[in-house]
N, C-alpha and C positions, 0 to 999 in steps of 0.2 A: 688477756690478763696470761699469766701464769696461773695454776694446778693450788689451791692449798692442798694440802695433804691428806685436808678430812675429804669425804663423798653420803653424797648423795645416795646411797642402798634403799633400790625395790625392790621390800623383802618378800614375795608371796607368803601367805598362807595356807595351813587348810580346806578345802572345801566342805566336810565333815569329820566325822565324827572318822579317825582313824590313826596310824601309831604314824608320829612326826618321819618317821625314819622308812616308813615303804615311798612316801610319797615327795618330801624331800632333800635334792642332795648331799652328800654328808657338807660340803662347801656352805651351799646356804647353811646347816645348819652352821656350824665353825661359825659364817660369819657373824649371824644372828645373835649367837652366842655372846661373841669380842663385842660388842655394842654396846652401849648402855641409856641411848638417847631416840627415843623412839617417836614417831608422832603418826597419827593412830586416826583413823578415823570412828573409831569407838578405842577409846581408852579401858573400858570394862573386857572387853572382850581381845586386845593388846594383850594385855595381864595375861589373861588367860588361857591363849597363843604360849606367851616367855615361858608360865608355866610347865605348861604341858613338854615343851623342849626341854625343861630342865636347866636355860639358864644360869649361869654362876654362881649371879650375882644376889643376895634379899633383891626381891620383885619390889621392896620397900626402895631401895637407892636407884634403883633404876631411872629416868625419865621419862614419863608414858605422857609427849602431851597430845592430849583431842584435837582433829583438826574440824570438826565434823563433813559431816554430809553435803555443804558447801561453805571450800576453808576459805578465811577472811585474804583477800589479797594487801590487802593493811599489813597483813602479818609475817606476807612469805620471809622477811629477814628474821622475823626474828627467832622463826622457826628452825631458821636455817643457822644458825649465828655457829649452834656448833660445829660443822659441816666451814663456817670461814674459818672459827679458829683455830684446823689441825682434826678436828675431829667423830668421826663418820657418825652419821647421824640417818633411819630408815627411817620408810617411809612404807607402813601393813595397810592394807584394807584388812574386813571383817573375813572378808572370805579368799580365798585365789587373791590373782594378780592386782598389786595396785593401780591406780593412774588409771590400767582400761576397763572400760565401763563400772567408776568406780571413782571419789572426786581423788585428786594429785597432778592431774594434768601441769595446772597452774601456778602448782609447787614448781615443778620440772623444769616448765620452762622459764620457771626464776633460776635456779640451777644453771642453768644453762646460762644465764645474761650474765649469770653474776662471777662462769666462769670456774663453776664445782663439775668435777668428777662424773659423773650417774652412770650408776654404775647395774645397769637389770640383773636382778639373784635368775636362775631356773625355781620353775614352780610350775603348781596346778593353775593351770586359764580353765574354767569350764566352761565359756565361752568355744577357742579352739577342740577342748575334748568333745565338745558337741558336733562343730562341723566335722573333724575327723573320725566321729560312728554314722554321725547321719546319709555316709552312702551319699552324697547333692557337689556338685562345683566347685572343690575348693581350691577352685582359682581365680572366682569371682567370687564373696560374698561381702552383705553390710550387716552390721549390725544397725539396728532400726530400735533397740531400746523395750520400753513396754510399752503397747497397744493402749486404745482408748478405751476407756468406762463406760462413754455414752453407750448405747447397743448400735443404733445408727451407725456411731462414725466406729465404732468397733467393726460393723460392718463393711462399711465403706473402705474400712483399713486394711481386711482382709480378700480380696478383692483390687485394693493398689500391688500387698505385697504378690500377691501371683502374676500382678501384669509387670513387675518389676525384674519378676523370678525366673520372667520364659526370657529374657534374653541370656540367661543360663546362669544367672546373677542367685545364688544361694540367701536365702531371707534367714535375719537372726533375730529369736526375737525370745522376748522371760514373762515373766509374770510376777508379781506375789506372792509366795506361795497361795495363802489360802482362797486367790483365784483358779491358781490350776487350772480346777476340772472344770469351772467355769467358763476358761478362754479356751480349753479342750471341747468344750461344746456348744460353743459359736463356732470354730473352725472347722466341725466335722458335721453342725446343719450348714453354714457359708460359702465354704470356700467347691472348689470345685469332685468333683469323681476318682479324678485321676491325678489331682496334685498331687504328689507327694509329704508326707509328713513325718519329722521323725522327732522326737521324747526323751530328752536323753536327765534320768532323775539320781540323783547320791552320788554324784561322777564320784572316784575315789576311794570311796567304801560297799561295805560290808554286802550291802541293798541297794549296790550301782544296777542300774538297766537301764539299756539303750532301744529304741521299740522305730522300724525305721518302713515307713505304710502307703500306700494312695490314702487317703480318705476312704477308699469305696474299702477299702482292707481293713482300717479302724472303724468304721459302721459298722461292721458288720462281726468284729469280736469279739469275743464275751469276756463280757467286764474284769471275770476274774484270770480273765488272759492280761490285763491292759494292765500298765506302770502302776504302781503307787502312788500319785502324786500329786494331791490336798495336803496339803504345810509340808511338801521339801521340795526340796531346792531342785526348781528344772529348768532347762530351757528348749529352745522351742527352735525346729529350722522349717524352710522351709520351700519349697521349689514347683513351682509348675506345669504343666507338660506344653509343649505347644498347642499355640490352640488352632484347629480348623478350621471354624465357624461361627458362629453368636455364636455365647452361650447364653442358653435360656433363665428367664430370674427364676424365681426364689428363692431355698434353701436346699442344702446337697444336692449342690447345679452336679447335671453332667457330663458327663467330653462333648464338643459338637466334635461327631464323628457318626458313621454306619453303626457305632460296636453301643450305642447309646438304648 
């Protein structure tokens, strides 16, 4: 099928309070300002972003369609109609890159099946920035999303992350901001002391902070020196050290070595 002139633009948005020109390249901003049809996870935040980048058209004149957290596949063709008819339509996330740990992958797949051009635009990805700054393997990594809320399931999930990461595969995960401190405390209580943990918070903003330490280092770090993560957007990355013997049971596990 030949490509029509319209394209599905994958338009990154800001991760936090930053001037758009500091985070988004000129071409991304130019294309965003030239587009009049948008598909957004959240219409309100999309309009706020379009206002922030000084879109030249009145906001009321722009077609901003909310697709929600779970886009309905039955509406994909309807949403892609502008591109089918020859006009660009842009997919936006609430923060960062669309369709990566975010709604939209099915819509992108449908655009490909329809023969539409799909254009990923350059912009910030919190997952990639956290991985870059963690000091862990960037050759093999896995994003596991959210960990369980149930305490026993969370403890088991932490052990599984450590097991998986021993193959030199960095484990990247997130939490709802108001539960960040709870997750950090669970990691400090139940991960091995030689497991490396990185926390990246408020990426691309003036408040940005990235800290990567073994669990033992986190445990002795004064609270005042820890990144402020409660109710702040944060990304966690973890990599366990190679195991030399069976891990002891109980919280705050120590490495199975002569250094216990």
